[in-house]
N, C-alpha and C positions, 0 to 999 in steps of 0.2 A: 404596148408592143414596140419592139426594137428592130427596125429594119436595117439590114446590113448589105454589104456588097454581094454576099452570097448567103442566101437563106434568111430565115426570120426566127427571132427568139421572142417569146411572149410569156408573161407571167399569168398563170391561171388563177381562178378563184380560190383554189386550194393553197395558193402561195408558192406552188412548185413551178419550175420553168420547163417550157416545151420548145423544142427546136423543130423546124421543118424547112423544106426547100422544094423548088421545082426541078425535077430531074431531067435527064436527057430524053426521057419518054414523054415530056410535057405534062407529067402528073405530079401532084404534090405528095411528098413523102415525109412522114412524121418520125421522130426519133423513137428508138426502141422502147424508151421509157420517158417519164418526166423526171426532172432533176431538182434536187434540193438546192443546189448552187448553180448560179447562172454560168459560171466558168465551165462547168461540166457540159452544158448545152453547147457552148462555143467550141469545145474540144470535139464534140461529135460532128458538128458542122464542118470543122476544119478537116477532119478525117474523110468525110464524104466528098469534100471538094477535091482533095488529093486523089481519091479514087477516080473521079471524073477526069481530072487532068491527065492521069496515067492511062486512061482508056481501060481501066479495070473495074469499072462500076457495074453493079447489078442492083436491082431493087432491094432496099434495106430489109424488107419483110422476108426476103429469101435468105438473107445473111444473118438474121437475128440470132444471137448466141443462145444455145439451149439453156445455159445456166442463168440467163438474164431473168431475174424474178423481181426486180425492184420497181417495175412499172406500177402506175396508180391502179389500184384494184377497183372492182366494181363497187364495193362497199364504200371506199373512200370517195369515189366520184359521185355516187348516189347521195352521200351525206352533203357534199359541197353543192351538188346540183339542186337538191330540194331546198337548201338554205337560200340559194340564189333565186329560185322560183318564188319563194315566200316573201322575199324582201325587195324584189325588183320594183322599179317605179311604175312600170306599165303593167297593169293587170296581174298583180301578185295573186298567187293561189291562196284560197281561204284556209284558215286553220283546220277546218273539218276535212278539206281535201288533203292537206299535208298529213293529217292523222291517218286518213285512209291509205295514202301512199306508204307510210311507214309500216302499217299493218301488213300490206301486201309484200313489202320488202322482207319483213321479219318472218312472215309465215310461208311465203312461196318462192322468193327469189334468192335472198342472201344465203340461206343454208346450203344451197348447191353452188351458186355462182359468185357469192360475195367475195371470196378470197382470191379469185382469178384476176389477173391483170386484164385491163380492158382490151389490150392488143392481142391477148391470147384467146379471147372468147370467139369461137368459130361457129359457123352454122350447125356443125355436127354437135357441138356442146349445147346449143340452144335446143336442138331436136331432142337430145337425151334428157335435158332438163324438163322440157314440155311433156315428154312421154312419161316422166316420173311423177307428175303432179297428181294429187288425190282427186277423187271423184266429186269435185266442186266446180262445175262448169262456169258459173258466174265469176267466182273468185279467180279461177284460172284465166278467164278471158281478160279480166281487169289487170291481172299480174302480167300477162303477155303484153298488153297495150302499154303498161308502165315501163316494162323492160325495153320495148321497142322505142319509146320516146326518150328514155335515158340514153340509149345507144345512138339515137338520131342526134341528140344534143352533143354527144361525144364526137360524132362525125363532124358536126358543125364547128366544134372546138378544135378540129383537126387532130384529135387524139387517136383516132382510128381511121383506116382508109376506106372501110366499107361497113355498112350496118349488117351484122350477122343475123339479126332477128327478122326473118322473112318467111314464116310458115303461113301458107295461104289459109285463110279462114280461122286462124287460131284466136284472133281477137274477138270473134263473134261466135262462140260455141253455142250449140243448141242447149236450152235450159234443161235441167234435170227433170223438172216437173212443170207442167203447163199451169198457167194462171187459172184461177177459179173465180166464180161469181155466184152469189146467192140469188135465187129467185124470190119473189115477194113472200111466198109462204115460208120459205126457209129463213128469210130475214126477220119475219115476225116471230118465229120460234127462237131465233138467235137472240132477239131483243128480250124476249121473256126470260131467257136463261141467263142473261147478263146480270152482273152484280151492280154495286153502287157506281161502277164506272160506265154504266150503260150509255150515258149521254155522250161521252167521249167516243165510244165505239160507233154510236149512231151518226155522229158528225162525220166520221170517216166513211161510213157506209152510204150516207145520203148526200154528203157534200164533197166527197173525194179528198179529204185532207190526209196528208202524210202524218205519220206518228209524231214527228218532231213539230210539225205545224199545229197539230191538235193540242199537244201538251204546251205549246208556246203561246196559245191564245191568252190575251189580256182582256180585262173587263172593257177597256176602251175600244177593243176590236169588234165588239158585238153591238149591233143596233139596239136601242132601248126596247123596241118591240120584238126583238128576236128575229127580225125578218132577213137579216144579212150579217155576214161576218167578213172582216178584212184579214187577209193573211199578210202580215208585215214582218213577222219574225219566226224563227224556228229554234228549237233547243236540241242540243246533243252533247254527249260527253266525249272529250278528246284526251289524248295522252295514253300512256302505257303504265300498267301496273298500279302502284299506289299513287302515282302522279296524275291520275285521271281527274279532270276538272270539267265544270260545265262551260259550254260555249253557247251564248245566246246572241244571235245575229240575224241579219236579213236573209231571206231565201237565197239559194245559190245563184239564181238567174233573175233577170228583170221580169220574166214571165211568171215567176213564182209569187210576185207581189200582185195580189188580185182581190177582187170583191166577189163573194159567192152568195147567191140567194139561198136562204134556208127554206126547205119545203114547209108549207104551212102546218103540217101535222107535228112537226118538231118544235115549232115556235113556243107553244105553252110550256113545254118542259124547259126550254132554254130561258124563257122569261122567269120562270120560277127559280132557276139556278141564279140568275142575275139578281133577283130580289133577295135571295138568301146571302148573297156575297157582301161582306163587310170590309173588304180591303181597299187599297188605293185604286184609282182609275187605271193606273198603268201596272197594277199587280196581276200576277198570273191567275187565270180563272180556274185552273185545275192544278193547284200546287201539290207538292208532297205533303207529308204529315206535319211538317213544321210550319205550313202556311205560307212559306216564302219561296223555297227552292223548287226547281222544276221537278215534276214527277219522273221517276226513272222509267225507262222504256220497258223494263222487266215487269213492273207493276201492271202496266196496260196489257202487256203480252199475256200475263197470267189470267187476267180477266177475260181476254179474248179466247184463250185456249180452253178455259172452262166452258164457255158458251159454245164453242165449236164442237167440243166433245159431246156436250149435252144434246146437240141436234144431229149427231152422227156424221160430222164432217171434221174429223181430227186432223186431217192434212191441210185444212184451210189456214192460210197465213194471214197475219194482220194486214199485210199489204193488199191482200185480195179484197178487202173492204173497199179500197179505192177502185179496184176493177168493178166491183158491184155497183158503185155509184155511177161510173161512166157507162157501164152497160145499161143500167136502168134509164139513165138520161138519154142514151142513144135510142132506146126502144120507144121513148116518148116523142121522138122526132127532133131532138136537139141537133143542130148543125155541127159539122166538124169543128168550126171555129168556136162555137159555144162550148163544146166539149174541151177544146184546147184551153180556153180561158178557165173553165172550171177546174181542170187538172193542174194548170200552171205549167204546161208542157211548152217547150221551145219549138217543137216541130209537129207538123200534122201527122208525120209517120209514127211518132211516138204515141199519139192518140189512138191510132189503129191497133197498136200492140196491146192496148188495154181493153179492147172490145172482146168479150167472151161469147162464143156461139151458144145459142140456146135452141135445142131441137124443138121444144114446144112452140117457141116463137116461129120457127120455120114452118111447122105444121099450120099455124094460124095464117101465115102469109100465103101458103099454098091454097088454103080454103078461100081467102079473100080474092085470090086471083080467079078462081073458078066462079065466084059470085059476080064477076064482071060480065059473064056471058048472059045474053038474054034467055029467058025461059023458053025451052024448046023440047019437044019430045023426040026430035031427030038426033041420034047420036052423031058426034063429030067424026068418029072413025068407024 
């Protein structure tokens, strides 16, 4: 950063130059655009200082030329910003997070706003963009949060004067479909309908594993007697198009690193799988057909879909198996902290969102409440 007698000039991560100053209104004002050459930023500051000296000054935003179109665009800033987030020394974002952000940019943000200069994006533009998003609430909410954070960084970088992304509730839209959970009878039928990937699906439905955690299990992560598993890594594919590659790494948060007890009825099946395994200790327990690479999520999804259709629950998502595990554990009396550890959630609030209401259980609770009363022939009312 270069401090001057009047105003400030700084070099941005994009290598362009930005000029700003504190105006007569005691607010910081940023140049109409960023500049390829430092001298251009100096010229802009000099012109602003002359206006102040002549008492002809008004806020630059009100004087910005209509033809000015060379400001840094959202696409340019997002590219530089994500690169900075991924390489910063303190808490860099994970490759999987970077991959998700790029998907959100490509699918939901850049097609509409990518070509606009940052300083030109108004609240009205954001409203029009948000109103035009497709019927994908979760993706839309994530896209909104990403756009808001990008513009917040731009504000921090003094490239804009105010964050235009401020639609109430847009970052937390109501999900399109409610989460589901299987009861014991349905889970037994689901198991019977599952194919050779049944054990993977059962670990999700009884131990609450995410798909990437499930497929990332190694031989060394499972106790010899099948009584417990350690979640220490997850697998996923990152990249775009033909450049997609496997990413194998630790769970996203420290809470994701956990030990989970395996229900006794699953242990014989798990021990049999361990006995049949002939790979290295750190090899994947459920690899792809080549015996080494991670299993693609599509393979597990197809096995799940076939079982879900067979039991008459075609809308059941594979992630609903996690809800099934947490709902069943909660019904057995597990504490919220125990459920939090089982799921690898960072907050207790997240645990509650995975609990699915069961009307049959509610009926049973009501009957047990009545059973607390002493036997009497006299009605209470």
